[in-house]
N, C-alpha and C positions, 0 to 999 in steps of 0.2 A: 822915623824911617826904620823899618825892620832890616837887620843885617843877617840875612840867611847864610851868607858866605862865612862870616865870622863865627856864627853858631855852629855851622858844619865843621869848621876847623877845630873848635873847642871839643865837640863831640868826638871827632876822630882822634884827638889827642888822648882823651880818656880811654877810648876803646883800644888804642895802640898800646897804652901802658899795660892793659890786661894781657894783650897778646905777647908783649916782650917778656912778661914775667913767666909765661908758660903754665899758668894755673887756671883756676876758674875765671869766668869772665862775666859778660853781660852785654846789654844792648842799650843804646840811646836813640830815641826817636823823637823828632820834632814834628809838630803838627799845627794846623790851623783849622778853622771851621769846615773847610772843604775836605780835609783828610791829611794824609802823611806827606810831609815835605822833604825831610832829610832823615837818613838812618846811618848808624854806625854800630859796629859790634866787634868784640874781640874776646880772646880767651876761650876756654873750653866749657861746654855744657856738661861733659862727663870726662874728667881727667883720665880715668882708667882706659877709656876707649878712644881718647883723642878726638872726640866729637866737638866740632866748633860750636860756640854759642852764636846764634844768628838772631836778627830781629824777629824771626818767626818761631824761635824756640819757646815752647811753653815753660812758664816759671810759676812758682807759687806767689800769688799777689799779696798774701798775708793781709794785714789790716787795711790795705787799699780796698779790700772787699766790702768794708763797712758802708761806704756811700752807695754801693749797689743795692744793699739791703734796704737802705733808706729810700732809694728810688722805688723799690717794690712796695714799701709801706705807703708811700705817697700815692702811687698809682692805684693801690687797693683802697684808698680812702680811709685808712686806719686813723682814728682820732688820736693824735699823738699826745694830747693834753690829758687824756683819760689815764687812770691809774693802772698799774700792772695787774692789780687784783680784779679790776673790772674787765680787762681785756683778755686775761689768760686764766683758763681753768687750772686749778692747783698751782697758782702763783706762790712762790715762797712767802710765807706769812710775814716775815720781817721786812720784805720788800714790797708788799702789796699796795701800800699807800703812795708809792713813788710814781709820779707821772711818767709815762713812757718816754716823753721827750727829754726829761732829765736823765733817764736811764741811758739815752742815746748821746746826749751832749756832754757826758762825763761829769755832770754836777749832781747826780742822783745818790752819791755816797754808797753805791753798790759794791760790796766786796768782790774782788776778782777771783773767779774760781781757780785759775791756775795757781795764783799766789797763795790762796787759802789751802789748796792741796799741798803745795810745797812746804808750807809752814808746819803741816801735820805729818810730813814724812813721805809724801808721794811726789817724786820728781816728775818733771814734764815729759820725760821719755817713757813713762808708764803708759801702756795701752789702755785707755779708758774711753768708753763709748758715750754718746750723748745722754743716754738715760742715767748712767752712773754719775755724770757730772751734774745733771739737773737734780739728782737726788741729793747731792751735797748742797746745792744752792737752796733747796727747800729746807735744809737744816740750819741755814745761817741763823745765828741767834740774834743778830742785830745788824744795823747798817754801820758803815764806817764813821758816820757823823750825821749832821743834819743836811737833808737835801737842799741844794741851791747855794750852799756856802762856799764850796771849794770845787775846783776842777781837779779831779784825781782819776787817772786813766783806769778803766775797767772794761773788760770784754763781756761781762755778765749781761748787761742790758741788751747787747746785740744777740747773744744766745737766746735770751727770752723773746726778743722781737721775732726771731726765726720761728719760735713756737707759736707766737701770735699769728703769723702769716699762715703757717701750716694748719692751725686749727680753723681759721676763718675760711681758707680756700679748699680744704680737704685734699690738697696736693702736697707732695714732698717739696722741700726747698729746692732740690736739684731740678725738679720739673718747672718750678716757678722761674728759676734763672734761665732755663732753656727757652721758655716761652718769651721771656724778655729779650733774649739775644737773637732769636730767630729772625725777626723782621730786619735786623741790621746785618745778618749773616756773620755774626761774630763768634769765633771759636773760644769763647770764655765759658767755663763751666764750673759748677760747684763740686768740690771734692770733699768727702766727709772726713777722711783721715789719711795718714801717710801710707796705709796699707792698700789704698785704692789705686789701681793702675791708671796712669795717665800717659798716653802715647807721646813719646818724645820729650817728656819732662826733664828739665835740667836737674842734675843732682846738686844739692846744697852742700857747701863746704865751709869749714871754719879752720883757722890756723892754730895749731897746737905747737908752739915753738916754731920750728922751721918746717913742719909738715902740715899738709892739708888733710883734714879729717872730714868724714861725712857728718852732716848735721842730722839730728833726730828730734822728732816731736810726736809723742805717742797719743796725746789727747785728741779727741774729736775736735775738728777745727771750728765748726759752726759758722754761722753767717758773719761772725766777727773777723774771720780770716781764711775762709776755705776756698776762695776762687783760684783757679789756675787759668793762665792765658799768656800769650806772648806780648812783647812790647808793642808790636804793630797792632795787635787786637785791642790792647788797652788804649793806645793812641786813637784808634778809630772810634772806640767808645767815647773817649773824652771829646773828640771832634764833634760827635753827634750831640753831646751835651752842650758844647759851646754854640753850635748852630741851631739847636732846638729841633732837630729832626725827630720825626716819629720813630719809635714810641716814647721819645724823651722830651717832647715839646713842653716847655715851661718848667721843667724839673730843676734846672740848675738854679734858678732864682729861689725856689723853695728850699733846696739843699743848703744854700749859703745864706739864707735869711738870718739876720742877727739873733743871737741867743744871749740871755742875760742871767746874771746871778740873782739871788733872792733880793739883794739890795738895789737892783736895777742897773748895776754896772755891767759893762759889756764883756763877753767872753769871746776868745778867738776860736773856740771849738764850736762847730756847727753840727750838721747831721752827717757825721762821717767825713767831714772836710775841715781843714784848718785855714783860717784867714791870716795872712801876713802881708808884708810889703817888701819890695825890692826897689830901693831908691824911691822914685815917685810913683811906682806902679803897684797896684793892689794885686795880690796873688791869692789863689785858693788851691789847696792840694792836700795830700796825705802821704804818709810813709807806710811801709809794711816791713815787718821783721819776723822771721821764723828761723830757727837754728840753721845757719848756712845760706839764708836768703835775706837780702836787704834791698829794698825798693823805695822809690819815691816818684810821684808825679806832681807837676805844678801846672796851673793854668793862669794866664793873665786875661781874664774875660774881656776887659775893655779893649785890649789889643787883639783879641780873638786868636791867641796862640798858646802853645803849651809844650811841655817836654815830659817824656817818660824815661826813667832810668830803672831798669830791672837788672839784678845781678844774682848770681848764685855763689856769692862770697860774703863772708861776715864782715862787711865794711860799710861805713856810712854812705848813704846814697843821696842825702839831701844836698850836701855841698856840691857834688858833681852836677846835680840838676840845676842848682843856682848858677854855677859857672856857665852852663850852656845858655840858660835863659838870660843871664846878664849880657852875654855877647849878642844875643838876638835883639834884645830890647835897648841896648846901648845904655844900660844902667850900671852904676858901680856896685861891686860886691860889698857886702857889709864889712866895715873896718874892725880890726881887733879892738877889744876894750882896752882903754888906757890903764885902768887901775884894777886888774883882776887879782884877787887874793889867791893864796894857795893854802892847802891844809884843811883840817876838819873843823867845822863849826856846828853849833847846836843851839836851839832855843833854850831859854831859861828853864822851861818845863815842857812836858809832853814828849812825844816820840819824834819830834821834828829836827832833822839834822841835814847837813849838806857838806859835801867834800868838793873843793875847788882844785883844779889843776889842768895845765895844758890848754887853757882857754875854754874850759868846759866846767859844768857843774853836774854833780849827781845829787839830786834832792830826794832823800829817802829811797834811793835806788833808781830814780827816774833821770836818765841822762839827757842833757841838752848842751849844745855848743853855745858859747857866749860871744857876743860881739858888742861893740860900742853902741850906745844909744844916741850919740851926738850931743849929749848934754853932760858928759863927764861920768856917766854911769854905765851899766852893762845890761844887756837883755839877751834872751834866747831868740832864736831865729823866727819862730819856734818850729820844731818838728811835731811835738805833741803838747808840751806844757809851756804856757806863757809865763816868763820870768822877767822881772824888771827890778834891778837892784843897784845900790850904790854903797860905797864904803862909808862907814860912820866911825872914823878913827882907824887905827891900825888893826884893831881886833874885833870889829863888828861890821856886819852888813845888814842893810835894811831894805825893805821894798815889798813888792807883791810877788807871790809865788802861787800860781793857780788861782788867782783872784783874792787870795788871803794875805793880809799884811803880816809880815814876819820880821823879827829881829833875831839874828843869829850871831852868837858870840864864839870867838875862837876857843876851842877846847885846849886847856892848858896841857903842856907836855907832861908825860908821865902821870896823867890822872889815874889815881888808884881805883881798883874795883871796889864798889860799895860792899862792905862786909855783910850786908843783909841779903845780897843776891845768891851766894852759894847755898845749895840744897837741892832737893828733888821737888819738882813742881808738876802739877797735873791740871790740864785744861778742864774747866768745870762743865763744858758742853760736849766736847769731842773726846775727852779723856786722854788726849795725847800727853806724853810725859817728857819733861826736859830736865836734865841733870846738869847743874852748874857747880864746878869745883872751886875751892878757895884760891887756886892758882890762876883763875880766869879762863880755864878750859871749860868747854861745855859739850855735852852730847845731846843733840836734838833728835827727834824721832826719825828724821830722814837718814840719819847715820846708822842704819840697821846693821852694817858690817862692823861697827865699833869705831868708825872714824870720828874724830873730834874736831871742833872748831875753837879757835882762840877768840875770846871776846875782846872788843876794844872798849874800854871804860869811857863813859861820859859822866860829867858831874850830875849830881841830883838823883842817885839811885838808878842810873841807866847804863846800858851797854849795848854795843852792836855785835850781832853774830855775823858770820861770813859763810854763806852757803854757795859753793861754786860747783856747777854741774855743766859739763861741756863748755860752750862759749859764754854761758850766762852766769851772772853773779847776783845773788840776793842777799841783802844786808838788813834783816829785820832788827828793830830796836826793842829791847826789853826795858820796861820802866816800872818802878815800884809805885803802888797806889797807897794812899793814906791808910787804908785798912790792912795793909800788909800783903795784899795780893799782887800779882804781876801781870802786866799786859804785854802783848807782843804785836808789833805793828810794822808794816812796810808801807810804801806809797799806795799800793793797791788793795791791801787787806789788813784790817786793824781790829779783828774781832776775837782773837784768841785771848782768853782771860784765865789765868792760872792761879791755883792755890797751893801753898806749901804743904807737902805731905811728909817731909822729914827735915832734919836740920843738918847743914854742913856736909852733905854727901860729897864724895869724890868720884868723878867719872872713871 
């Protein structure tokens, strides 16, 4: 029995908390296959103008956009198992042999363009168009790894999928989206970048100490995250998916069809949607994040219901969505893990590390909340990355992260910086230079103003940098290679390879 009253109360409580605070807000919308059932909203869409955030306020959907691109690919009959090279003129050579489906289900090992830019000194607030970003992708020297082995989030495949659609159709992506939405009468549109005007769009905010600041993202959004629409519009879209109304008939089953790794094991990531569970109920959904915007939508297809949470505040949206859906479905919220460690852990070799704290994990910079797995271990919910771990003694954790078995060991306190790291290093492909001092300070190319970052040493010739820009934090790992060269890797981009060009320099 569905409890619409209980879900309405939970949604109202979330919205009221935004209103009481007097800052940015959001909207919560419950729906079934017939359409919208309940709405709640609170806070401001624009703090400066005291404009209220309503269920009809347009917001940036961010990565929720991905499954809409997948729907367009399926409707166009694009053969997803074909390689990028066969589908796309001028495909990046290093990526050409990757099947499009693997580029979309995050197992293609495609470097993420934003993270690759950031590691070379270009922050995500820089204004870069689609052609400039694709030019970088064409210069990728390699993949992050072997396709099919690991689920590692990357927007690059979706950017390339947009190009495939545009080349096949001869239409712009904005036109393709407009044609898809027209039969449903939905005010969801594709927006190329933050400079494009959108009527009534909520301003995105992030908290800097006690003050709210506007979020910025200068890169071209692409099909990976460029949709704008309201909570009611997204709920109506999801209701049409659930009910199979034209032009979306039969698409939901194709979008959520199981995907597997190369070894045949199952992945939770599908075509722009993530499979999870809430108690006994199977869920499908996705989140979205841009600086100042955090969203999530979830559907329970067997029950024919779902929830949308859109906000213009840099705060997690998955848990609020789960709270509302748990009340509706009469299912318990996931319990906290009994045995969650705290502190920094790293694999014995390679750039793989994780930091635990406050019931969450950051794996190579990818954040996930952790809950109990019912068997004495911990798991992610997941928002994006599937994680299943358990303690192996006081100082080790073991399990699966993104489909790969990992063993991570606690990093000893006061681990010294490896004396082989200090010096000046230059990337052999992009020529970006990095300067590491003997005191553990480092100047990366992004610090054009002379700012420095303090490295966190790891055992085995490794160290973590710390790049903070606006509300986002990137912590790439340096690790020495047997030939004396240096690699730089984050969760999404692992392609920088540097050679020493002098000894023991000081930033």
